[in-house]
C-alpha positions as CSV (number, residue, x, y, z in Angstrom):
1,M,0.1,-0.4,0.1
2,G,3.2,1.9,0.1
3,G,2.4,6.1,0.7
4,T,-1.1,5.9,-0.3
5,S,-3.1,7.9,2.3
6,V,-5.5,6.0,4.4
7,P,-9.5,6.8,4.0
8,T,-10.9,8.7,6.8
9,P,-13.4,6.1,8.2
10,L,-17.2,6.8,8.8
11,C,-16.9,6.1,12.7
12,E,-13.4,6.3,14.2
13,I,-13.0,6.3,18.1
14,A,-9.5,6.9,19.8
15,A,-8.9,4.2,22.7
16,S,-5.7,4.1,24.8
17,G,-5.0,1.0,27.4
18,Q,-5.5,-2.9,27.0
19,N,-9.4,-2.6,27.4
20,S,-10.4,0.2,25.8
21,I,-14.1,-0.1,24.1
22,G,-15.8,2.0,22.1
23,T,-19.9,2.5,22.4
24,V,-20.4,1.9,18.4
25,V,-22.6,0.2,16.6
26,L,-21.7,-0.6,12.7
27,P,-23.5,1.0,9.8
28,Q,-26.4,0.2,8.4
29,S,-24.7,-1.7,5.3
30,A,-24.0,-4.7,7.8
31,T,-27.3,-6.4,7.7
32,T,-27.3,-9.3,6.3
33,A,-26.1,-12.5,8.2
34,T,-25.0,-14.4,4.9
35,R,-21.5,-15.9,4.7
36,L,-18.5,-13.8,3.3
37,P,-16.7,-14.8,0.1
38,S,-14.8,-17.7,0.7
39,A,-12.1,-16.8,-1.8
40,P,-8.7,-16.2,-0.2
41,V,-7.6,-12.8,-0.6
42,T,-3.9,-11.9,0.1
43,L,-3.7,-9.0,2.0
44,G,-0.1,-7.1,2.6
45,H,1.8,-9.4,4.7
46,P,2.2,-12.9,3.0
47,R,1.1,-14.7,6.5
48,C,-2.4,-12.9,6.4
49,R,-4.6,-14.1,4.2
50,A,-8.5,-13.9,4.7
51,P,-10.0,-17.1,5.4
52,A,-12.7,-19.0,3.8
53,M,-16.1,-19.3,5.6
54,H,-18.0,-22.5,5.0
55,D,-21.7,-23.7,5.1
56,H,-21.8,-27.1,6.6
57,D,-25.9,-27.6,7.3
58,A,-28.9,-26.4,6.3
59,S,-29.9,-25.1,9.8
60,R,-27.3,-22.9,10.0
61,R,-27.2,-21.8,6.3
62,R,-31.1,-21.0,6.7
63,F,-30.2,-19.0,9.9
64,L,-27.8,-17.1,8.3
65,L,-29.8,-16.5,5.4
66,Q,-32.9,-15.6,7.4
67,S,-31.9,-14.1,10.9
68,G,-29.8,-10.4,9.7
69,S,-31.3,-7.2,11.8
70,A,-30.7,-3.7,10.9
71,L,-28.2,-1.6,12.9
72,G,-28.5,1.6,13.7
73,L,-24.9,4.3,13.7
74,G,-24.5,5.5,17.6
75,A,-24.2,8.9,18.3
76,L,-20.4,10.3,18.3
77,G,-19.8,12.9,20.5
78,G,-17.1,15.6,19.5
79,A,-13.9,15.3,16.7
80,L,-12.0,11.8,17.1
81,P,-8.6,12.1,15.3
82,A,-8.1,10.5,11.9
83,L,-5.1,7.7,11.5
84,A,-2.2,9.5,9.7
85,A,-1.1,8.3,6.3
86,P,2.1,6.4,6.1
87,A,4.9,8.3,5.0
88,L,6.7,7.1,2.0
89,V,9.2,4.7,2.5
90,S,12.2,3.5,0.6
91,A,12.4,0.1,1.7
92,E,9.8,-2.3,2.7
93,S,12.1,-3.1,5.8
94,A,11.0,0.1,7.5
95,R,7.0,-1.2,7.9
96,P,6.1,-2.9,11.0
97,R,5.0,-6.3,10.5
98,L,2.7,-8.6,12.2
99,P,4.6,-12.3,12.3
100,S,2.0,-14.1,14.0
101,G,-1.2,-13.1,12.2
102,L,-4.2,-12.1,14.3
103,Q,-6.5,-13.8,16.8
104,F,-9.9,-13.2,18.2
105,G,-10.8,-13.9,21.9
106,D,-13.6,-14.0,24.1
107,V,-16.3,-13.3,22.2
108,G,-19.5,-12.5,24.1
109,D,-21.1,-9.7,26.2
110,G,-21.7,-7.5,22.9
111,G,-17.9,-7.6,22.2
112,A,-14.8,-9.4,21.6
113,T,-11.0,-8.9,21.7
114,V,-8.4,-8.2,18.8
115,W,-5.0,-9.7,19.5
116,A,-2.2,-8.9,17.2
117,R,1.8,-9.2,17.3
118,A,4.2,-6.4,16.0
119,D,8.1,-6.6,15.1
120,R,8.5,-3.6,16.8
121,A,7.3,-1.0,18.8
122,A,4.3,0.2,16.7
123,R,0.6,1.6,17.7
124,L,-2.3,-1.0,16.9
125,W,-5.2,-0.2,14.6
126,V,-8.0,-2.1,14.2
127,E,-10.9,-1.7,11.4
128,I,-14.2,-3.7,11.4
129,G,-16.3,-3.6,8.3
130,D,-18.8,-5.5,6.7
131,E,-19.5,-8.1,4.0
132,D,-18.7,-5.1,1.2
133,G,-15.4,-4.3,2.7
134,F,-14.5,-1.2,5.2
135,R,-15.5,1.6,3.0
136,R,-17.6,2.6,5.9
137,A,-15.4,0.8,8.4
138,L,-15.3,1.6,12.4
139,R,-11.6,2.1,12.8
140,L,-10.3,1.7,16.8
141,R,-6.9,3.3,18.2
142,G,-5.1,0.6,20.0
143,P,-2.6,0.2,22.6
144,L,1.0,1.0,21.7
145,A,3.1,-2.7,21.5
146,T,6.1,-2.5,23.2
147,A,9.1,-5.0,23.9
148,A,7.7,-5.2,27.8
149,G,5.1,-7.3,26.2
150,D,6.9,-8.9,23.0
151,F,5.1,-6.4,21.1
152,T,1.8,-8.0,21.3
153,A,-1.0,-5.7,22.1
154,R,-5.0,-6.5,22.4
155,L,-8.0,-4.4,22.0
156,D,-11.6,-4.9,23.3
157,V,-14.0,-3.4,20.1
158,P,-17.7,-3.3,20.3
159,L,-19.6,-5.8,18.3
160,S,-23.5,-6.4,18.3
161,G,-26.5,-7.7,15.4
162,T,-25.9,-11.1,13.7
163,A,-23.7,-10.1,10.8
164,A,-20.3,-11.7,10.5
165,R,-17.8,-8.9,10.2
166,R,-14.5,-8.6,8.4
167,V,-12.0,-7.4,10.8
168,R,-8.5,-6.0,10.0
169,V,-5.2,-5.0,11.8
170,A,-2.3,-2.9,11.4
171,F,0.6,-1.4,13.0
172,E,2.0,2.0,13.1
173,D,5.4,2.5,14.1
174,A,6.1,4.7,17.1
175,H,8.9,6.3,15.9
176,S,8.8,7.4,12.0
177,G,4.9,6.8,11.6
178,V,5.0,4.5,8.8
179,R,2.0,1.5,8.9
180,S,2.1,-2.0,8.4
181,D,0.2,-3.4,5.6
182,W,-3.2,-4.3,6.7
183,C,-3.8,-8.2,7.9
184,E,-7.3,-9.3,7.8
185,G,-9.4,-12.0,9.4
186,R,-13.3,-12.7,9.7
187,L,-15.4,-12.7,13.2
188,R,-18.7,-13.3,13.9
189,P,-20.4,-11.5,17.0
190,A,-22.2,-13.5,19.6
191,P,-25.6,-14.0,19.4
192,S,-27.8,-11.0,20.6
193,G,-31.2,-8.8,20.3
194,P,-34.8,-10.7,19.8
195,L,-33.7,-13.2,17.5
196,A,-30.5,-14.7,19.8
197,H,-32.5,-17.6,20.7
198,T,-33.1,-18.9,17.3
199,R,-29.3,-18.8,16.5
200,P,-27.9,-22.3,16.5
201,V,-24.3,-22.6,17.9
202,R,-21.3,-24.4,17.2
203,L,-18.1,-24.7,19.2
204,V,-15.1,-26.8,19.0
205,W,-12.6,-27.4,21.6
206,G,-9.2,-29.2,22.3
207,G,-6.4,-28.9,23.8
208,D,-2.7,-30.3,24.0
209,V,-0.1,-28.5,21.0
210,A,3.3,-29.4,19.9
211,G,3.5,-31.7,22.6
212,Q,6.4,-34.2,23.1
213,G,8.4,-33.1,20.5
214,W,6.0,-33.4,17.7
215,G,5.9,-30.4,16.1
216,I,5.0,-28.3,13.1
217,N,5.9,-31.0,10.3
218,P,5.7,-29.2,6.8
219,E,5.9,-32.5,4.8
220,I,2.1,-33.6,6.0
221,G,0.9,-29.8,6.0
222,G,1.9,-28.7,9.1
223,M,-0.8,-29.0,12.3
224,R,-3.4,-29.9,9.8
225,I,-6.4,-30.7,12.8
226,F,-6.6,-26.1,13.0
227,E,-7.6,-26.7,9.5
228,A,-10.1,-29.3,10.0
229,M,-11.4,-27.5,12.8
230,R,-11.9,-24.1,10.9
231,R,-13.8,-26.1,7.7
232,R,-16.3,-26.8,10.5
233,D,-17.0,-23.3,10.9
234,P,-17.5,-23.1,14.7
235,D,-18.9,-19.8,16.3
236,F,-15.7,-20.4,18.9
237,F,-13.2,-22.6,19.8
238,L,-12.2,-23.6,23.7
239,H,-8.4,-24.3,24.1
240,S,-8.6,-26.6,27.0
241,G,-5.0,-26.1,27.9
242,D,-1.3,-26.8,27.0
243,A,-1.6,-24.3,24.2
244,I,2.5,-25.1,24.5
245,Y,4.6,-27.5,25.6
246,A,7.2,-25.4,27.6
247,D,9.1,-28.4,29.0
248,G,9.3,-30.6,25.7
249,P,12.2,-29.9,23.4
250,I,11.5,-29.5,19.8
251,A,14.3,-31.4,17.7
252,E,14.5,-31.1,13.5
253,Q,13.6,-34.5,13.5
254,A,12.0,-37.6,15.4
255,T,11.5,-41.2,14.8
256,A,7.6,-42.1,14.2
257,E,5.8,-45.2,13.9
258,D,7.3,-48.0,11.8
259,G,10.5,-46.1,11.7
260,R,9.1,-42.9,9.9
261,I,11.0,-40.3,10.3
262,W,8.8,-37.1,11.8
263,R,10.8,-33.5,10.3
264,N,9.9,-30.6,12.2
265,L,10.4,-26.6,11.4
266,V,12.4,-25.5,13.8
267,A,12.9,-22.0,15.9
268,D,15.4,-20.6,18.1
269,G,15.4,-21.7,21.5
270,V,12.9,-24.5,20.9
271,H,15.8,-27.3,21.0
272,K,15.5,-26.7,24.9
273,V,13.0,-26.5,27.8
274,A,12.1,-23.2,28.5
275,E,13.1,-21.2,31.6
276,T,13.9,-17.6,30.7
277,L,10.6,-15.5,30.0
278,D,11.4,-15.1,26.5
279,E,11.7,-18.8,25.8
280,Y,8.4,-19.1,27.0
281,R,7.0,-16.6,24.5
282,G,9.1,-18.1,22.0
283,R,7.2,-21.4,22.2
284,Y,3.7,-19.5,21.0
285,R,6.0,-17.6,18.6
286,Y,6.7,-21.2,17.4
287,N,3.0,-22.4,17.5
288,L,1.6,-19.4,15.3
289,R,4.5,-20.1,12.6
290,D,1.7,-22.9,11.4
291,E,-0.2,-21.4,8.5
292,N,-3.4,-23.7,9.3
293,L,-3.4,-21.8,13.0
294,R,-3.0,-18.4,11.8
295,R,-6.2,-18.9,9.1
296,F,-7.8,-20.6,12.2
297,A,-7.2,-18.0,14.7
298,A,-8.3,-15.4,11.6
299,Q,-11.5,-16.8,11.7
300,V,-12.7,-18.6,15.0
301,P,-12.3,-16.8,18.3
302,Q,-10.7,-18.6,21.1
303,I,-11.6,-18.7,25.0
304,W,-8.0,-20.2,26.8
305,Q,-7.5,-21.8,29.7
306,W,-4.1,-22.9,30.7
307,D,-2.8,-26.4,32.4
308,D,0.7,-27.6,33.3
309,H,3.1,-27.9,30.0
310,E,2.6,-23.9,30.1
311,V,5.3,-23.9,32.7
312,V,6.3,-27.6,33.2
313,N,4.9,-31.1,33.4
314,N,2.6,-31.6,36.2
315,W,3.8,-28.5,38.0
316,S,2.5,-27.7,41.7
317,P,3.6,-26.0,44.4
318,A,5.3,-29.1,45.2
319,K,7.3,-29.6,42.0
320,D,10.9,-30.2,42.6
321,L,12.8,-30.0,39.6
322,S,16.4,-30.3,41.8
323,A,17.0,-33.5,39.8
324,D,15.8,-32.6,36.1
325,P,19.4,-31.6,35.0
326,R,17.7,-29.7,31.9
327,Y,16.6,-27.2,34.3
328,T,19.3,-24.4,35.7
329,V,16.5,-22.6,36.9
330,K,15.3,-25.0,39.8
331,D,12.5,-22.2,41.4
332,I,8.7,-23.1,40.6
333,D,7.5,-20.1,41.4
334,L,9.7,-18.1,39.3
335,L,9.3,-20.4,36.2
336,V,5.5,-19.9,36.7
337,R,5.7,-16.4,37.0
338,R,7.5,-16.3,33.5
339,A,5.2,-18.6,32.1
340,R,2.0,-16.8,33.1
341,Q,3.2,-13.7,31.8
342,A,4.0,-15.5,28.5
343,F,0.8,-17.2,28.5
344,L,-1.6,-14.0,29.3
345,E,0.4,-12.2,26.3
346,Y,-0.3,-14.7,23.8
347,S,-3.7,-15.4,24.8
348,P,-6.2,-13.6,23.1
349,Q,-8.0,-12.9,26.6
350,R,-9.6,-9.7,27.8
351,R,-7.4,-8.3,30.2
352,A,-8.7,-6.7,33.6
353,R,-7.7,-3.2,34.8
354,G,-6.9,-3.7,38.6
355,R,-5.9,-6.3,40.7
356,D,-8.7,-9.2,42.2
357,G,-8.6,-10.0,45.8
358,D,-6.4,-12.8,44.8
359,G,-3.8,-10.4,43.9
360,Q,-4.1,-11.0,40.0
361,R,-4.6,-8.7,37.4
362,T,-6.0,-11.0,35.0
363,R,-7.9,-14.1,36.3
364,I,-7.9,-17.1,33.9
365,D,-11.3,-18.6,35.3
366,R,-13.9,-16.7,34.1
367,V,-17.6,-16.9,32.7
368,V,-17.8,-16.0,29.3
369,H,-22.2,-15.4,28.4
370,Y,-22.3,-16.5,24.8
371,G,-26.2,-15.4,23.9
372,P,-29.2,-17.3,25.6
373,L,-28.3,-20.7,25.2
374,L,-25.0,-21.0,26.3
375,D,-23.0,-19.9,29.0
376,V,-19.1,-21.0,29.2
377,F,-17.4,-21.3,32.6
378,V,-13.9,-21.7,32.0
379,L,-11.8,-23.0,35.6
380,D,-8.2,-22.6,36.3
381,M,-7.0,-26.0,37.9
382,R,-3.4,-24.8,38.1
383,S,-3.3,-21.4,39.8
384,Y,-4.9,-22.3,43.4
385,R,-4.0,-26.0,43.8
386,G,-1.9,-27.5,46.6
387,G,1.0,-29.4,46.3
388,N,0.4,-32.6,44.4
389,S,0.2,-35.3,47.0
390,A,-1.4,-38.7,47.7
391,N,-4.4,-36.9,47.7
392,L,-6.4,-38.6,50.7
393,Q,-7.0,-35.4,53.0
394,S,-9.6,-36.3,55.0
395,A,-10.6,-32.7,55.8
396,A,-10.4,-29.8,52.8
397,D,-7.5,-27.7,53.6
398,A,-4.9,-25.5,51.8
399,D,-2.9,-29.0,51.2
400,S,-6.3,-30.4,49.3
401,A,-6.9,-27.0,47.5
402,F,-7.7,-27.4,43.4
403,L,-9.7,-24.7,43.0
404,G,-9.6,-22.7,45.8
405,R,-12.1,-21.3,47.8
406,R,-13.0,-18.4,45.9
407,Q,-13.1,-19.8,42.5
408,L,-15.3,-22.9,44.1
409,R,-17.5,-20.4,45.6
410,E,-17.7,-18.3,42.5
411,L,-18.1,-21.5,40.0
412,A,-21.0,-23.0,42.4
413,A,-22.9,-19.2,42.6
414,N,-22.4,-18.6,38.8
415,L,-23.5,-21.8,37.6
416,R,-26.9,-21.7,40.0
417,R,-27.7,-17.8,38.8
418,S,-26.9,-18.9,35.0
419,R,-29.7,-18.0,32.8
420,A,-28.4,-19.6,29.3
421,L,-29.9,-22.8,28.5
422,W,-26.9,-24.8,28.8
423,K,-23.8,-24.4,30.8
424,I,-20.2,-25.9,29.6
425,V,-18.1,-26.3,32.4
426,A,-14.5,-26.1,30.9
427,A,-12.2,-27.8,32.9
428,D,-8.6,-28.3,31.8
429,M,-8.4,-31.7,33.5
430,P,-11.2,-34.6,33.8
431,L,-12.7,-34.9,36.6
432,G,-13.0,-38.7,37.3
433,L,-9.7,-40.1,35.2
434,Q,-6.6,-41.0,37.2
435,V,-3.6,-39.4,36.1
436,P,-0.4,-40.2,38.3
437,D,2.1,-38.1,39.1
438,G,5.1,-40.6,40.5
439,N,5.3,-41.7,44.2
440,D,5.7,-39.3,47.1
441,A,8.1,-40.1,49.8
442,Q,6.3,-42.7,51.3
443,G,6.0,-44.7,48.1
444,R,2.4,-43.8,47.8
445,P,1.0,-42.7,44.8
446,R,0.7,-39.0,44.2
447,W,-2.0,-37.9,41.9
448,E,-1.9,-34.9,39.0
449,A,-5.5,-34.4,38.5
450,V,-9.1,-35.0,41.0
451,A,-8.9,-38.4,41.4
452,N,-7.0,-40.6,43.5
453,G,-7.3,-44.1,42.9
454,D,-9.9,-44.7,46.0
455,P,-13.4,-45.7,44.9
456,G,-14.7,-44.9,48.4
457,L,-16.3,-41.3,49.5
458,P,-14.6,-38.3,48.4
459,R,-10.9,-37.1,50.1
460,G,-8.5,-34.9,49.1
461,R,-9.2,-32.9,46.2
462,E,-12.5,-34.9,45.8
463,L,-13.7,-33.0,48.6
464,E,-14.0,-29.6,46.2
465,F,-15.7,-31.5,43.6
466,A,-18.1,-33.0,45.9
467,E,-19.3,-29.9,47.4
468,L,-19.9,-28.4,43.9
469,L,-21.8,-30.8,42.2
470,H,-23.9,-30.6,45.9
471,A,-23.9,-27.0,45.3
472,I,-25.3,-27.2,41.9
473,R,-27.5,-30.4,41.9
474,A,-30.6,-28.1,40.9
475,V,-28.9,-26.7,38.2
476,D,-30.0,-28.0,34.7
477,N,-27.9,-28.8,31.7
478,V,-24.3,-28.7,32.7
479,V,-22.3,-30.4,30.5
480,W,-18.1,-30.9,31.3
481,L,-15.6,-30.6,28.4
482,T,-12.2,-31.5,29.1
483,A,-8.6,-32.4,27.4
484,D,-5.2,-33.3,28.9
485,V,-5.0,-37.1,28.7
486,H,-4.0,-37.4,24.8
487,Y,-7.4,-39.2,24.1
488,C,-10.9,-38.9,23.4
489,A,-13.9,-40.1,25.7
490,A,-17.5,-40.0,26.6
491,H,-17.8,-40.6,30.4
492,Y,-21.6,-40.7,32.3
493,Y,-21.1,-39.8,35.8
494,D,-24.1,-41.5,37.3
495,P,-25.0,-40.9,41.2
496,N,-26.5,-44.5,41.5
497,R,-23.1,-46.0,40.7
498,A,-21.3,-43.6,42.8
499,A,-19.6,-43.7,46.6
500,F,-20.9,-40.1,46.7
501,Q,-24.3,-39.6,45.3
502,D,-25.4,-36.4,46.6
503,F,-25.6,-35.0,42.7
504,S,-27.5,-35.0,39.6
505,P,-26.1,-37.1,36.6
506,F,-24.0,-35.4,33.6
507,W,-21.9,-35.8,31.2
508,E,-18.1,-35.5,30.5
509,F,-16.6,-35.4,26.8
510,V,-12.8,-35.4,26.5
511,A,-10.5,-34.3,23.6
512,G,-7.5,-34.1,21.9
513,P,-4.8,-34.0,21.2
514,L,-4.6,-31.6,18.9
515,N,-0.8,-31.9,17.6
516,A,1.2,-34.1,20.2
517,G,2.1,-37.6,21.3
518,S,-1.3,-39.5,22.1
519,F,-1.7,-41.7,24.9
520,G,-4.0,-43.6,27.0
521,P,-6.7,-44.8,28.2
522,N,-6.8,-44.3,31.8
523,A,-8.2,-45.6,34.7
524,L,-11.2,-44.4,36.2
525,D,-11.8,-43.7,39.9
526,A,-15.3,-44.5,41.2
527,T,-16.2,-41.8,43.6
528,F,-18.5,-40.0,41.6
529,G,-19.7,-42.8,39.5
530,P,-18.5,-42.0,36.0
531,Q,-18.6,-45.1,33.4
532,V,-17.1,-45.2,29.9
533,V,-19.5,-44.7,27.3
534,F,-16.7,-44.2,24.5
535,Q,-13.1,-44.0,24.4
536,K,-10.4,-44.2,21.5
537,A,-6.8,-44.5,22.1
538,P,-3.8,-45.5,20.3
539,P,-2.3,-49.2,20.7
540,A,1.2,-48.3,22.1
541,P,1.5,-44.4,24.1
542,N,3.3,-41.7,22.3
543,A,1.9,-42.0,18.7
544,S,2.7,-39.3,16.4
545,P,0.2,-37.8,14.6
546,L,1.0,-39.4,11.6
547,A,-0.8,-42.5,13.5
548,G,-4.0,-40.7,13.5
549,F,-5.2,-40.2,17.0
550,Q,-5.5,-37.0,17.2
551,F,-9.2,-35.8,17.8
552,F,-11.1,-32.4,18.5
553,G,-14.4,-32.0,19.8
554,E,-17.5,-30.4,18.2
555,V,-20.6,-29.1,20.3
556,N,-24.0,-28.0,18.3
557,I,-27.0,-26.7,20.5
558,D,-30.3,-26.5,18.2
559,P,-32.7,-23.6,18.8
560,D,-35.5,-25.5,17.9
561,S,-35.4,-28.7,19.5
562,R,-33.1,-27.0,22.2
563,A,-30.6,-30.4,22.2
564,L,-26.8,-30.0,22.4
565,S,-25.0,-32.5,20.4
566,V,-21.2,-33.9,20.8
567,D,-19.0,-35.1,18.4
568,L,-15.6,-36.1,18.9
569,R,-13.9,-35.7,15.6
570,D,-10.6,-36.9,14.1
571,I,-7.9,-35.3,12.4
572,D,-9.5,-34.9,9.2
573,G,-12.8,-33.7,10.8
574,R,-14.1,-37.1,10.7
575,S,-16.9,-38.1,13.5
576,V,-15.9,-40.8,15.3
577,F,-18.4,-40.6,18.0
578,A,-21.9,-38.7,18.5
579,K,-24.4,-38.0,21.2
580,T,-27.4,-35.9,21.8
581,L,-28.5,-34.7,24.9
582,A,-32.1,-33.4,25.4
583,A,-32.5,-30.3,27.3
584,A,-34.5,-30.3,30.5
């Protein structure tokens, strides 16, 4: 776009800080919910391409064609500054670049978060258009991306109505004022307005990316499962944790099944475990080198949570690295602080302004309201846990903590007050599967998740979940989604088969890995009465993605029948299991 001027938009808002949101709706031209053109268009930076959008079933097409609503222009008070035209430049290198594409996050409640990363100190600009392009775009001035945040920036943007939006971002050099080329994506608002209850909802979920040394393999098309998920055209993606494997080095090649050679794309720093802040950041930068992931992120809003591999395998306050020669930094608390900072920089999550009662500026646990049919309750099973142990405490205390008192109390209260038809509990670890973590000093099994291998009444971390399940026993239509164990499964929790029976039955669905070694299956713990309805796991541990045991999950909510359907899908998007749940 060289030295051309940037057209002054119809609506423009100046916003500063991480959480600036303009109170403006889009022009009346954005009045249809039909799909945007599917042909990819090259947009400036060669790594930024407009993703295709697909229709996959008649009900979604029918809704998108019929449910568009007219939008009015909001009143703007006062004159607002225009984005200056980029200066003429003699070298392309003078322009800022967007090496990681763009991401959308936490869509709901009338808005979403737009995330992007520059290659230098630069100001973020966001434009929101409609199906006709950006001639009448809403322009938003975002924060300054600096080295302190690895040049990442995010802006909360307003969204309303039903029409899918064209969204593009650019960076303006903090010193020269030279602007980058635009990088474009597509964003669908959460259901709102009088027709919100008639709109079907589709989400996909999964976890475990670039684990066990299985990174980006260009010879097989990279992380292909992200393209399979994108083609399902979901409303959003629930990332169930292990977004990176900070503790898993990625070498140039590895030996897979039958002696086949797996060849990784590599980058600086991924050959060793992450210890420094930049090494943690580098793992997120590495994943975003995958074209499938960037194309997916430019179309599908994401809701992220974290698990252990964002820091180190099976981390808790009791994690001891003294005997691990891979680590020169032995202080787990220091590693957690660095890892948390990198996670929050790269997660497209809304950021809070001030610190909360836990001393955290931004909580990972939160509620995302996605219209009248769905609330998503995102758990943080890492930040407030006690140390991994034999998990047999007879009374709740700091050692048996898993969610922690504040999160547990708020989760129960929010589930009870939710007015959404369906309530999804997004857990980064399964409730009833036994996940071991070696042995303690007395030789007893030590446990990583909730279950403790004892089929009797709740003890240890199970005490919190007994309290939670009792507190929400009158709440209808609660479904648990999770990942972590690197295979897919469907579990039904039946109080009639449980040692602890004071709860209502519910389903838990497990998906993953997305691009990591496959394992399993794990043994069940009988305390809450789970039974395996379906599971699919590899015949041998640490099967590479070449073996075909990579899975994601899909949820569809039908507004007519009010039913919630779950499919567990393989790396090519084929359903390997399906279950439909009727609403109470």
